[in-house]
Each structure stands twice: as structure tokens, then as C-alpha cells.
N, C-alpha and C positions, 0 to 999 in steps of 0.2 A: 563463387557456391561453387563447392568441392565437386568434383569428374565425378565424385562415387554418391552425392548428397540424393536423397529421395526423391525430393521434388526435380533435381535435374533429371533422373534417370526417366521420372513419371513425362515431364513434358516430352523427352529426345524421345521416348517412344509412339506418340504419335496418337497415344489413347488416353487421352484426359480423363479424369474421373471426377466429379463435384466435389469442392474444397471451400474449406474457409480460410482468408488471406488474414491474418491477426496480428496487427503490429503498429506502432506510431505512425503521424502522417510523415509523408516522404519516404518511405522505406520503396517504394516502386512495386504497390499493388496493384494499380492500374496496369503499369507496365509489363508486369508480368503476366497478368491475364492476357493481354494482348498476344505475347509470345505464345504463351498455349493454343490459343486459339490460333494464331499461324501458323505452328507447326503440326497440327493437327489437319490445317486446312479448313478450319468448319467458320461458316457463319458468326462476323462477333458482334453481339448486341448490348448495349450498356443501359443502363436503370441506376437513377440516385433515390435511392427511401425516402429522402426530403421530400422528392415530389411526384412520384409515381405512387400509383393507389393498383388497386386489385384488377381494374379495365384495362392500364397496361400490362399487369402481367398476363390477362389474358391472351390481348393480345400478340405479344414476344410467341408464347404456348402456339398458339394459333399460324403464326409465321412458322416456327420451328416444326411443327408437323405438316405443314402442305413443302418444305423446304426438304425435308429425311424422304416424304413420298414422292416426290416429284424428280429429284437429281440425287437423292442418298446424302447429302450434305448434312452435318450435325451442325449445330447452332449452338455458340458458347455463350450463356447471359452472363455479364460484369454486372453485378448488383452493387453497388457503393455505399456505406454507410447503411448494411443489413441490419443493426442493430436499432436502428430506426424506425422497422417497421412492428404493427401489430400483429398481432397473432393472427390474424385472420388473414392478414394478407401474406406472413409466411406459408400459411396452412395453406396458401393459392399455389403456388410454389411444388407442394409437396406431388402432386400427380403426376407431372413434367419432367421431375427429376428423380422419380422412380422408375417410370417405363423406358427413361433415357431419353425422351422426345428432346430434352436440352441438359447442357454441361452447366451447373449453375457452381459457380466463382462468387463468394460474396467477401466483401472486405469490410472490413471494422478493426477501429480503436479500442474497441471496448472487449471487456471479456468476454467472449461468446457463451460460457457457461452460465453467465447470468442473464442475456441479453438474446438470446436464440434458442428458437423451441426446441425441445428435445427430439421428436421426433425427425426435424428438420438435420439437426445435428449429426442424429445417428447416421444419417445419408451421405453427407461429407467429410471430406479428409481434412485435420484441421493442420496449418500449416504457420507457424508462430514466427512473426519476421521481427527482426532485433534491429534499431538504431544503427546508420553506418557506423563503421568505425574511424578515426580518423586518416588511416591508410587510404580505406575505400572513401574517404569525402574529396581525398588529396588528388587520386585518380580520375574522379569523378569532376574536378575542375580543371583540373590541365586538358581534360578530355574536350570538355566543353569551350575551351580556350582554341584548341586545333580542329576541331572538325567545323570546317565550312559548310557543310549540307545543314547541320540541324542542329549547331552551336554559332558562337562568336568568331569561328575562325577567321571570315572575312576581315574583321578588326586588326589581327594582326597582332591581340596584345601580349605581355608576359605579365608574370606575376610575382612580386618578389615573396622570398622564401617567408619570412616571417607574414606576410600579407595570408600567403597560402594558407599558413596551418590555423591563423587567427580565425579564416573563414571556416576554414574546418574546425576547429573548435566550439566556434561562437554558435552555431546553428544545431546545436543538439541533436547529430546526427540526423537531420532530417535534410535530405538530397534538395527537394523540391525547396526549398526554402533557401538553401546554398546557393541552387543554379541562381533562383532569383534576384537573392543580393549580388552575385559577381556580375549580372548583367546590369545592376546599376551600378557598380562600382565601375564595371568596365566603361561605362557612359560617362564618367565622372571624370577618369584618365584621360579619356579620348576629345574630352570638352576642352581641355587642358591642353590637348596637344601633345601628351606622352604615351608612349609606347608601353610602357609600366603600371601593372596594378602596384598601388603603395598600400600599407598598411590603414595610412589616412584615409584610401579611397575605403576600403575595406569597413573602415571604422564609422564612417559617414552613411556609407549603406545598409551598414546594420542597425543604425542606432541605439539599439539594446537588446542585451543576449537574450535568445529566445529561452525561454522557461517552460520545458515539457512538464506539466500536471494536469494532474484531470482530478479536480476535486470532488466529482460526483462518478467515476469510474475507481477498475481496481485499484488504481494507483493510489487512489487516498487511502488504500487498505494498507496497500506494500509500505509506500511511504511513512506513515504513522508507524508503523512494525519495525522499520529501520531506526527511525528516530529514537521508540521504547528500547530496541536492542542495544541504542550505542549509548544512552542514557546506564541501564543497566551493565553493560558493559565497561562504564567508566572511562567514556571516550567521549570527552568536552569537545571535542575538537570537533569529531562527525556526527554529535548528536547537533551541534551547530551548525550543519551543512543541511541536515536535513530540516531544521526547524525553519532554515532561510529558505531554504526551495520550497516548504511549504505557505510560509508567509509572503515570499514574491508571488508564487502561480493563486493565489487568491481564497487559500484555506481558512475556514471560517476559526478565527482568532479565540474564541471560546471552547471549541473543539480541543485545541492544541492545550488549554491553561485544565481544561478538564482531567487531562490525560497527564500532566505533570501531578496533577493533586491526586490520582489515582497509584500513579509512582511512587509519591512520596510516601506513600502506605506500603503498597505490594512491596517495594525492592530494596527500600532503606529501612522504612519503619522506626523500630526503637535501637538501631544503631546511630541514628541521629532523629533525636525528636526533634530538631529544629525544621527538621524538611519540610514535614505538614505545613507548620505555619506560614513558612515561607514561600510555600507553593499554591496555600490558599490568597496571600497577601499579593503575589504577584495577578491571581485571577482578580480579586476586588478593584487592584490597579487597572487592569484591564475593563472593570466596569464604571470605571473609574472618570480614565480621563481618555480611554481607545485608544486608537491606533493613529497615527504611526507611534506617538510618545510609549505607548505601552509594549513596545517593542522589546525595549531596554530595561522592563520587568521580566519579560519571558524568558531574553536572554539571561538576567543574573539568574533565575530561577532554572533555566537548563543546566548550567555552568556548574551552580553549586549543588544541584541535583546528581550529575554526571559523577562530580570530585567526591561526593558524601561515601561510606563508607555504605557495604550492600548487605543486606540482611531479607530472607524472607519467613524468617520465624513466625511472624502475626500469620502468613498465610499457611503456613505448616501448620499452627495450633488451630486457626480455625477448621482444619480442613477436619483435624483429630477431635475436634470437640463435637465439628457438626455429625462424626460418624458415630461417636461415642451416643451424643442423643438420638440418632435414628437407628441403630443398630444395638444399642445398648437396652439394659433390662428397666423396668417403668419406673420412672422417677417418682419419688413421695418424700414432700422436705420432710427434715425432725422435726419435732417439737418446738426444740432447742431455738430453733433459726425462724421459726413462724411467727408471724405478728403480732406482736401484745398492744398494738395502741389501738384497739377500739373497746368498749364496755363489753365484759364477758371473756375476753380471751385469755386472760389469766385461770380461768374457771375450768376453760379449755384445755389448760395444759401449756397453752404458747407461750413462746419464750420463756419454760422454765429450764433451770439450770445451765442456760445462755453466760456465757465468760466474755465481759467486753476488753477485746486486745488492748483499751487505752489504758487499763486498769493494770496490765505489766509490763514488766520489763521488755525494750527494744520494740512496742507494740503488737510482738505477736504473742499467740494463747494458742497450745496445742487442744484442739475439740475436732467433734466431727463437723468438716463441712461439705461433704458429698450427699448426694440423697443416702436414702435409706435404700440396700440393695443394689447400689452401684458404688464397685470398690477405686477407690481414690486410685487416679491413672496421671502420668505426667503427660499433659496437654501443650503445653509449652517450652521449648529448649531455645534458650537464646542463641545468638550466637557469637562469634570471638570477636566479630568487627564494631570499634566506634565503641559507643556507651554499653553495648549490651555485656561485656567483656565483665564490667564492671558490675552489671546486673545480675551475673552470675555468681559475682560471689556475695550478694545478696541473696539470691535466692536460697547458695548453698549452707546459708546460717538461717534462712526460716525452715529448709526441709529437714533440719535437724533439730530443731524445735519442735516439730511437727511429729516427728517420726517419722519420716518418709525417707527413701531412696536417693540420693543426692539426684539430678537430672542430669541428662550427656550432654553434651556439646552440638549444636547442629553448624 
């Protein structure tokens, strides 16, 4: 942590405030809370929102009031997984936080803006914790191997460079997971009377990579956003990374398939008319065969859509048409465009003067198609990518026949 970091200055001042520590598992939230209490010479109380209730909160508040009155010592309450507290439980904390009876440090892996009540949020300072970087993980592991008091120093073990890198890279920035895996790897090495932890020991300790993904939290939205933007940006490799992060993390595959179908029209559209049928086919395949086999179909669709030419001309046309309908003049269907398919329609003049396009060369005929009172406007402008470039040439000829100005290129 940088010497001038806000959190560090706050801790070193010895006058902490109530705060929220938001970050993934293994980033040191509990350790930081203990550090805050220690530096402030405050009593340290802990509760977990998974098991504590309003009764427990009131007991902590009563103890904090008594402590403050008798020896003028403040209390730090560390509330783990604060996002699991119901509204009434969070409300029970407000009086103690407001009057300074206790310093509340809440820890959460979820976006607090979604999970923590606004009144409580407004009285706490938010600190966002990030996963440990590889170099920080390496330092943590080396320290654990050399520390005889709290670490594994008494075992007298060293670790191979590639094993150190493997352990740091494959634990997803989770310091707790890295230390737990290190302990297992150390036992494997010492059990074979070896003084060095090998990459094989680390691989056996880890078994499989830790996938950091929460399919019901804010990461659900962040990762699908990264997936969509990678496909839109025509990077199939990044798109595949995000796809498999979701699949390995347990994301609902139907949710991914729906996003691919939306992408096919929203970001590709008429630049490649094959994109939508292929995305729909992938969704159908998923419904028909399920996972894991349908992973092939989701992967195929992701690669195709990422590599396809991109166009948002359909979306732009939708916006223009919607605006003309909602903000433009009232529409009245011209008589020649009205239905003449029922008895008496002709006597009303419906369909009179209509010119059937099939009777004209090229299947195009100039006549009024917009409603009475609504001037003809260009709502759709094709892009220059993929099939839309050929569509532009066709529309140029149509506009000439209809007597309209040519449309610009989006």
C-alpha cells in the first residue's frame, strides 16, 4: 500500500471512521480490520452476517457503550459478509454508527450499492480492494515460508521459481487460497523428505484453477459486458476468454446464448445476415443437447460473431423510426395504401390508385408510401461493412426511382 494512500493515512492517524471494505475473497479484509482496531487501541469485536442477528448487534452495542463509559475505549465491530444482513438488521446498526458508539467495518464481496442500505452506506467510507497482483502474491508466499512464528519457517523449505509463479498465477489473486495451497504443497514436499517445493507439489495442491466468478453479483454484469464488447470489437480471442470464464464459473448458458442472439442483430445486423440464424442455431443446439456438448456451438457462434463485419445500422434506423413516430405529426394511411380486402372497401375508395410493384420493371414503383402529413425521411442508412455495401448500391437505385435524395453512408 502506497505511503500516501488514503486508507493508510486513516489507519496511521489512530482515528478511524466506519468503513466498507469491498473486494474478492482473500484480499485481507479481516486483517485490515484488525490493523485498524490495533492502531486505534480499540476493542475488536467480530460478527458474521451469515449467523448473527439483531440480538447479537444489540449485545455488541451495549458492550461498546459500557466500554466507552468506563474506560473511554472505543470498539471496532468487524461485520463479515455485511451484504447478507436484511434491512432491519442493517438498520439496527445505524444508532451506534451515528452516535460514534462503535466503529463499523463491513466486509463484502458484493457490490455494496446493490446490497447495503443507503442510510448505512452514507455513514461509511467505501474502500475497494483488488485481487493481489502476481508480484504481491510472490512476496506473500516467500514471507510465509520464512516466518517461523506465523508461517512455515520452521519447516525450512524453499520453493522453485516456476512453482512460485504457478502458485501466484493460479490462485486468482486470493491470498488466503494461495497460503492454504502453499501449506498443502509444503506438506507434500516434506513428506518426501525434500527441502524444495516443486511445481508438481503446487499442481497437486491446487488440483484446478480457482475461477473467480459470481454469477449472481456485479461480476455477472461486468463479465458479460466484457464479453459483449470483445465480440463487438472483433476480438475473438478475448471473447473466448470471457466466454469460458463464464462457463467455468457456472453462468447460465441460456443467458449467454440470448446475448449472442441479441449481438447478432444489434452489432452485426445486415452487414452479415447469416449471423442471426447462426446465433439462433447455437441457442437451439444448447436446448437440444445441453452442456457440455453445446459448448462447441456457443464457441462457434462466438468466433463467427466476433469475426463478422460490424454494423449498428439497424439500431440507428430503429431510433430514427421511433422518434419520427413519437415526435412527428399524426399518421394517416393514404387511401391507396388502405386495405381493399373486405366488401365495401372499394366504395370507400380504399386501394384506389394503388400501383403494384410487381407490375413494374425491377419491382420498384414511385408512389406515396409515407402517411399523409409525414414527409418522407431517410431512416435507414446502411454501413460500408460486409453485405451492407451491396445493399447501399441497391438502395441508391431505389431512391432514384422513388425520386428521393440518396441516403448517406453510416
